[in-house]
N, C-alpha and C positions, 0 to 999 in steps of 0.2 A: 369076905365080900362074895355074895351069891351071884348066880348067872344073870339074874334080873338087873342087879346093880351094874354088872359088867356091860350088859346090853345098853343100858341108858348112858353109861359113861362113854361107850364107843359111839353112840348116836350123837352125843354132845360134841365129841371131838370131830365127827364128820361135819356137823353143822358149822363149827368154827372154821374148819379147813375150807368148806364150801363158801363161807362168807369172805374169807381172805382171797380166794381165787376170784370171786366176783369183783372185789375191790380192785385187784390187780388188773383184771380184764378191762374194767371201766377206765382205769388210769392209762393203760396201753392204748385204748381206743381214743381217748382224749389227746394223747401224745401223737397218734397217727393223724388226727384231724389238724393238730397244730402244725405238724410238718407239711401237710397238704396245703394249708393256708400260707405258710411261709414260702413254699415252693411256688405257689401261684403269684405271691407278692413280688418275689425276686426274679420271676421268669424273664422280665424285661431287661434284666442286667446280664443275661446270658449265663445261665446256671453253671456251665462248665468253667467259667472264669473263677468261680468261687473256690474251685478245687486247687487252684494254684496260689491262693492267697497266703497260706502258711509259708510257702517258699519265698514269697515276695515281701513279707511283712517287714523284715529288717530294712530292705531297700525303701519300702514305703515310708517307714518311720524316718529315715534319713531325708527323703524327699520333702515330707511335710515339715520337718525341722527347717529345711532350707526355705520353705514358703513362709515360715514364721507362725504357723497355725498348729494348734493341737486340734485334730478334727472331731471334736465332740462338744455338744452343748447340753444343757440340762434337759431339753426336750427330745434329744436324740434317743432312738432305740437302736438295738444292734444292727438292724437292717438299714437304718439311716447311715450309720458309719460305713457299712459295706458299700452302700450306694455312692457315698462321697469318694471312698477310696478307689472305686472302679471308674469314676467319671473324670477325676482330676489328673491332668498330665503336666501342668505347669503352674507357676505362681499366679498368673492372671486368672486362670480358671478357679484356683483355690480361693482367691479373694472374692470372685464373683459369687461362687456357690455359698461361701460362708456369710457374705453380706446378704444374699437373698434369704438365707435361712433366718437370719436375725430379723429381717423385714417381715417375713411371713409370720413369725411368732412375735416376740417383743423383747427388746433388750431389758425391759423391766423384769422379765422372768429370770434372766441371767443375773441381774442385780440382786433380786430376792434370794436366789440360791447362794450367792456370795455372802450376803448379810447373814443368812441362816448358818452357814458354815463358819463364818467369822466368829459369831457368838458361841457356837458349839465348841470351837477350839480355844475360846478365851482370848482371841486376838483383839487388837484395838479397833473396834467398829467405827470410832470417830474418824480414824484415818481412812477407812474404806468409804465412809460417807463423803469425806472430803474429795476422794478420787472421783466419785460419781458426780458430785457437784461441779468439780473442775471439768470433767468430760462434758457435761451438759452446757457449760459456759464456754466451751472450745478452748479451755486452758490446758492444752494437751501435755505440755512439759510438767506442769504441776500434777496432773493426773498420773503420769508415768512415775514420777518421784514417789507419790503415795503408794502406788501399786508395787513398786520395787521394795518399799519398806515392808509391806505386808508379806511379800514373797520371802524376804529375808526372815521374817518372824516364823513363817511356816517351817523352816528348817532349823532355826535356832531353838525355838521352844521344844522342850523334850529331848534335845540332843544331849547325850551323856557328857558330863563335865569331867575332863581328865586333868589331873594335877599338873600345874605349870604348863598347861596347853590351852590355847584359845579354841573356842568352839568354831567349827568351820562355817563359812558362808556357803550359799547354795551351790556354787560351781563345784566345790569339793564335797559338800555334804550330800548332794543328791545321789551320787553313786554309792555312798556309804549307807544310805537309808534304804536302798533296795532290799525288798524282803521276799522275793520270789525267784524261782529258777527260770531259765530261758527268757530272761527279761527282754533281750534285744529282739525277740520274735513277737512282741506285743506292741502294736503300732502306737496306741495311746500313751502308755508310760514311756516307751522308748523315745518318741518324738518330744515328749515333755522334758525328758532328761537332756536331750541334745539341744533344745532351745535354751534351756537354762545355762548349759555349759557355754553356748555361744554368746548369750547376752551378758554373762558374767565373766567373759574371757579376760585373761591377763592382757592389759593394754600396753604393756612395756613402757611404763612411765609416760603414758598418754602420747606415745609417738605414732601409734597406728590406729586410725579410725576409718573404717569403711563406711559406705553410705547406708548405715543401718543403726538401729538403736542399741546402745551399750550402757549397761547400768553404771559402770565405773566412770564413764565420761560424763554422763548427765548428772550423776550424784555429786561429782566434784566440780561441776561448772566448767568442764573442759570440752564440752561437746560443740562441734560445728554442725552436726546433723540435728535438725529440730524435729521432734516427733510430731506425728499428725494423728488424725482420727483413727486411721487404720492401725497404727501402732498401739493405741489405747485399747481398741477392740481385741487385738491379739493378746495383749497383756491381761485383760479381763478374762479372756478365755483360758489363757495359761493358768491364771490363779484358780479358776474354777476347777480345772483338771488336777492341779496340785492338791486342792482340798479333797477332791474325789478319791485320789490315789492314797492319801493319808487315811481317809475315812475307811477305805477298803483294805487298809494295811498292806497295800502294794509297796508304799513307802512307810517305813515304820522304824522307830528307835527301840521299840520293844520287840526284838527279833523272835520270830516263831519258826523260821526255816533254818535254824542252825547258826 
């Protein structure tokens, strides 16, 4: 190779390097603009509060589980979740904010997301449609029964079958399906797990029923507590987030994290 070839080869390499640097610079500039926009958007939420969220997330997950809501809808962006987490301090506030969010958008958007996921995962879409029809006709017990059956299927489908051992229902299956580290520090999946564990709690031969919705009581006709519209909305939202977490492989029977 002569010096002329070397010169042109070196020039080509410089051009490639210059182009890559230009691309990186543009990407960094866009990233800076995004951060600036985000900072402006969340300024009203007192930016310094965001810094303590990682330390509070476990507690926030427990609080939201007690409210009965998973704080995420199909139309939520990350900043919307942060907004809700910073504003809510009790169950009444949680109910109000989640209701308002549904009214501002449309419950039909939630239903559509559920139908899409139900078909994607191969679950019984007829049962889902029945739950929606029951909700629209104010048949809230029927709605809850259908939704509980779909939640069951979310954890039973794909669950490994062990010889001479039954597949676990959601209360025991949810913790076994977790596929990420530091799970308890992520509000959405952690509150999802805690709500499932509470709703599917061992009811000790139907001897203990608090003033709340329990799958085993209503599924066996032993309930004194009658579910209402709010319970159905919470269950629809719970189901949506279960689908989201399986789709993102936060919940998974095909483990990738060991």
